[in-house]
N, C-alpha and C positions, 0 to 999 in steps of 0.2 A: 223905332219903338222898342225893339228887342236888341240888347247889346250882343247877344250870341245868336248869330244867324241860323244855327242849327236847333234852336229852341222850338219846341212844338207850339203851334199856334192854338189858341182856344176857339171854341165855337163862336164867341163874340167877335172874333177877327174875320169870320167868313161873311162875305157880302154877296148874297145871291144875285145872279144876273137877271133872273125872271124872264128869260127869253125862251120861247117855245120853238122847237125845231119842227120841221114838217115830217114827223114820224109819229105813228100811232101804234098802240099795242092792243091786240085782241087776245083775251084769255077766255076759255070755255070750260065750264064745269069744274072750277077750282074750289073744292070743298074745304081745304085747309086755310084758315085765316092767315096763318103765318106765310104761306106761299103768296097769297094775294098782297099781304103787307110788304113782302120783299119786292114784288113787282112794282108797287107804288113807290117804294124807296128808290129803286133804280130809275123809274120813270122820272122822278123828281131830279135825281142826280144828272140825268142826261137831257133834260128839257123836253120830254115827250109831250106832244100836243094833246093827246087824249088816250085814256085807257078805257077800253070797252070790256065790260064785265058781262059775259054772255052765259046763257043757259042757267045752270044751278050754281054759279059762282057766288061765293060769299061777298056781300057788299057792305060798305059803311052804312050806318055806324056799327062797329064791332070792336070790342075792347082788345081782343087778341090781334086783330088786323092792325089797329092803331099802334099797339105796342111795338110790333116789328117795323111798321112803316115810319115810326117816329113822327106820326101825324102828317105824313106826306099827302095823304088823301085830301087834306084841306087845301093843298096848293096845286095838285095835279088835276086838271079837268078829267072827269070820267062820266060815262053813260052806262046805264044798265040796259042791256038789250037781250030780248028773249031768244032770237034766232040768229046765231052766228053766221050761218050760210047766207041768209038774206042780207045781213050787214056787210059781209065781205063782197058779195056781188055788187052791192051799192057802192062800196069804197072803190072797187075795181072800175066800175062805170064812171066814177068821178076822176079816174086817172091815177090812182095810187098804185105803186108797184107792190104786189102782195108777196111777202116772204114768210115762209114757214120755217121754224127751227125744229128740225126732226131728222133722225137718222133713218135713211131709206137706202135702197139699192142704188138710187140715182142721185142722192143728195151730194152737194158740193161742200168742201170745207169752208167754213165761215170766211176765212181770209181770202178765198177765191171769188167771193161775191162780186158780180158785175152789176153795179147799180146804175140805174138810169137817172136822169135829171128830175124824175117824178118824185112826189112825196112818197114816203114808205109806210107800209103797214106790216108790222111784225106779228105773226101768229105764234102763240105758245100753247102747247098741249099739256095735259095733266101728266104727272110722273108715271101713272099706271097705264093710261090709255094712249098718250101721245096726242098729236094733232089728228083730228077726225079726218077720215079719208075724203069726205066731201070738201073739206077746206084745203087739203093737200092738192086736190084736183083743180082748185081755183088759183093756186099759187103760181106766180111767175118764176119764183126760185124756191128751192128747198135746200136749206143749208144745215150743216151740223158742226158741232165743235169737236175737232179731233181729240181723242183721249189717249193718253200714254199709259195710264194705270190699268188696274184690273177692272174697275167699274166702267161701264159703257156710256155713262152720262153723269152730268152734274145735277144737283138739286135744281129745280126749275127756277128758283129765285136767283141762284148763282148763274145759271145759264142765261137768264134774262140780262143780268148785268154785263156778262161777257159779250153777248150779242149786241146790246145797245152801245157798248163802248166801241166795238169794231164798226158797226154800221154808221154811227154818228161821226166817227173819224173818217170813214170812207166818203161820206156824203158831204163833208166840209170842203 
């Protein structure tokens, strides 16, 4: 199709797989539509089964969310849930391995995650508050992204992409 194999492909050349992995994402109290949109875009890229929008999280329809997600919320299943703790307790009872992405005294580097054969649930916290203590207590693993620079963390949308990349490749 392209005489030069190094030529960039266009969007029309992408053919989505539309396969969902057995990983879900829980976000709680995400007030910034851009952060929610970034989570949806990453969820689409990595075939997330469901995004749970908990607490006061901005939900579709939202113009700013759609702009950053590039309309991924149309393709990624999502549910709006009031109580994140009750949801995570339910998911845990259903056999999902609960993983929080947070820097704590006992968190492990993301690359050191020991995954089970169970489906996964990744919990993301807000940039200001982090993952709620009640959700950390329900977690089977608490992981962090090691940072080499002066900042101690990435934007939550970028962190979501990094975590989903690592977790989906470990689970494959």
